[in-house]
N, C-alpha and C positions, 0 to 999 in steps of 0.2 A: 457747283457742288453744294450740297446741303450744309456743309461745314464740318470742321473737326468736331467729333463727338463731345469731347470734354469742354468745348467752348460754345456749345449749342444749348439754347433753351427752347423747349417746345411748350407752347401754350396750347392745350388740347381740350376740345369739347368732350363731354362724357357720353351722352346719348348718341349712338351712331358709331363713333370711333372706338369706344371702349365697350359699350353695351348695345346689344341688338334689342331694339324695342318693338320690332314689327309684330311679334305675337301679342304683345300687350295692346298695341293700337288696334289690331284686328279683333281681339277679344272685347275691347271697349266698344267697337263698332257693332259687334253682334249683340252684346248685352244691351246697348242703347236701343236697338231695334226691338228686342224682347220687351224692354220696359215700356216703350212707346205703344206697342201692340197691346200690352196688358192694361195700360191706362185707358186706351180707347175702347177696349172691350168692356171695361167697367162702366163706361158711359154709353154702351151699346152701339159703338161705332166699329166698323170692320175695315181693315186695310189689308192688302195682299202685297207683302214686301218680297222683293227678289234679292235675297242675301248674296252679295258678291263672294266669290271664292277669295281665299287669302291672296293668291297671285294677282287676281283682278284688282282687289282693293289696294294692294301695295304698289302696283304699277301706277295707279291713279295718284296715290300719295307722292310717289317719287317724281312724277311728272307735273306736280303742283296743280293738279285739277282741283278747283275749289271744293270745299266740303259741301257746299250747297249742291253742286252738280253731282257729287258722289251720292248724296241723299236721294236726289231725283232719280238717278240711275238705279237705285235700290228699291224703287217703287214707292217711296214715301211721298204722300201728297204735298204739294207746295205749301199748303196751309199748315202743315205739321212740321216743316223742315226746321224752323226756329226752335221748336220744342225739342226735336231730336238732337240738334246741335248743342243745346243747353245740357241735355242729359249726357252727351259725350264729354263736354267740358267738366261736368261734375264727376264723372267716373274715372277719367283717363289716368289721373295721378293718385288715385286712392291706394292706400297700402294693400288693400285686398287683391289688387291686380298686379302688384309689383313682382310677384313670383313668375310672371310670364317673361320677364326680362332675363337675358342670359349674356354671358361674356361672348364677345366676338371670337371666332376661331383664331387661335394662336396669340391672343392678346397678352396672356401671362408671359409667354416667352418673349414677346416684343418688349414689354415694359421692363422685365428683369434684365434683358440684354442691354437696353439703352441705359438703364440705371447703372449697370456694372461698367459701362463705358464713360460714365461721367456726365451724361446728358441730364440737364435739369428739366424735370417734368412738372408742369404746373397745370392743374385742372381749372378750366374756366367754363362754367356751366350754368344754364338758366334753371337747372333742376334744383329742388330744395337742397340746401347744403347739408341739412341733417340727414336726409335720405341718402345722399351720395356718400357721406362719411360712414354711415351704417353699412352700406353695400360694400364699400372698400374694405371695411373691417371684416365683414363676413367672408369675403373672398381672399383675405390676407394680402391685400394689395396697398394698404394705406401707407406703408413705409416707403413705397417707391415714388411718392410724390412730395415735392418740396412744399407745396401749398395747394389748398383747395379753395377756389372762389366760387361760391354758389349764391343762391338767393334765399329769401325767407318767405317767398310766395310760391305756394304749391302749384299755382296755375301758370307760372311764368314760362315753364318749359314748353307747354302746349302752344302758348301764344307766340313764342319764338321771335320776340321783338329785337330787331337789329340795333335799335337805340339802347335797349337794356344790355345787350351783349357788348356793345361798344363801351358803355360806361363801366361794365365789370372788367373788361380787358384793360381799360385804362388804369384801373386800380391795381390789377394784378401786375401790370408792367411797372408801375411806379414802385410797388412793393419789391419786385424782383431786383430792380435797379438799386434800391436802398439796401437790400440785404446782401446782394451778390455782386454789385457793380453792374454796369450796363453789359448785357450779353454781347459777345462778339458776333454771334449769329442767332437770330430768333425767328421762329415760325409760329403762325396760328394755324392749327389743324382742326378741321371740322367738316360736317356733312351738310351744312345748309348755307344759304345766302347770308344769314346773320353772322356766321363765322367769318366769311370772306370779307364782308363789309366792315366788320369790327377790326380785322387785321389791317385792312387797307387804310382805315382811319388813323391807325397808329404807325403807319409806314413799316409794318411788319410783314415779312413774306407770308404768303398764304398757300396752303395745300388743302385742296378740297377732296374729300373721300366719297366714293360712290357706294360704299357698303351700308349707308344709312338711308335717310328719308328723301334724298334728292337724286335724280338721275344725272348722268354725265352731261347730257345735252342741256339740262336746265342749269346746272352749276357753271357750265362754260360761258353762259351769258354774262356772268358777273366778273369774268376776267381774273380768276385766281392765277397765281404764278404757276401752279402745277395741279394736275388732277390725277389722283391715284385710287387704286381699288380699295386699299385698307391700310391700317397702321403697320401691319407686318411688312408690307412693301416699302413703306417709308423707312422702317428700321433696317431692312436689308441695304438700302441705299446709303443710309447714314453710317452704319458701322463698317461697310465695305469701302467707303470713300468713293463710291460710284457717282457719276454726275447725275444729279436729281433731274436735270432737264431731259436726259435720255431715259432714265428709268421710269419717270412718272408722267410723261406726256401722253 
C-alpha cells in the first residue's frame, strides 16, 4: 500500500505531474524553426523545414529521441542543428511562452483531497523557484504545499540533470525530517528519469508518471517502484487505501 495518508509525504515534481508543458515545448520548437529560417534568409540562405505535428513531436520527446535527431527529421541541415538547439534553449523557459502551460486535468481536485487527508506535499522541481511560486499563487494552489524546492537557474529544467535533482531532493528530505520528523512513508513522484534516480539515491519509493515528457516504456528502464498515468490515479490509491502495486502497475 502507498501508506496511511496522514503519515505520508509526497515529494513531487512540477513540470509533468502538476503542469502540462507539451504545448510550450511544441511552441518553442516551432518558434525556433521560424527564427532559424529568418536568420538564414537574411544571409540569403534558404532551407525547407518539415515542421512536425504536435503529436509527432511529443511522441519523439516522450521516447527520448535526441533533440539532434528531432532537428534532422524536421529538415534542418546538420550544419545548422547546433544553432537551432541553442535557439530552443534560449526560448523554452522565457516568460513570454509560459502561458502555454496549463494544469493537468483533475490536478486541483487531487491536491486538495490529499491535503485534506493530511498528506504532506512538497514540490521538488528544477524549474525556477520564482516561476513556480508565481504560478502556484496565480492558480491559488500555494497553500497546499508544505515547501517548494526549486532552482535559481532558468535553464535547469530543460537540462533535467539527475545530479541536480538528486541534490535538491536531498535538501528537501533533510528539511522535511527536521521540520516534521522522518515520514513514515515517503514517495518521489515525477515524469522523468531524473525523478526516479533522485528518489532511488535517497532510498525513497518512486512513482513514475506517464502524463509528462517520458513514455511508459522509457521510464520502465529505470526500475521505478510503480508506473502510473497521472497524479489523480495516485490520489485515488492513496485515499482509498488501495494497494498501489495493483493500482499503478
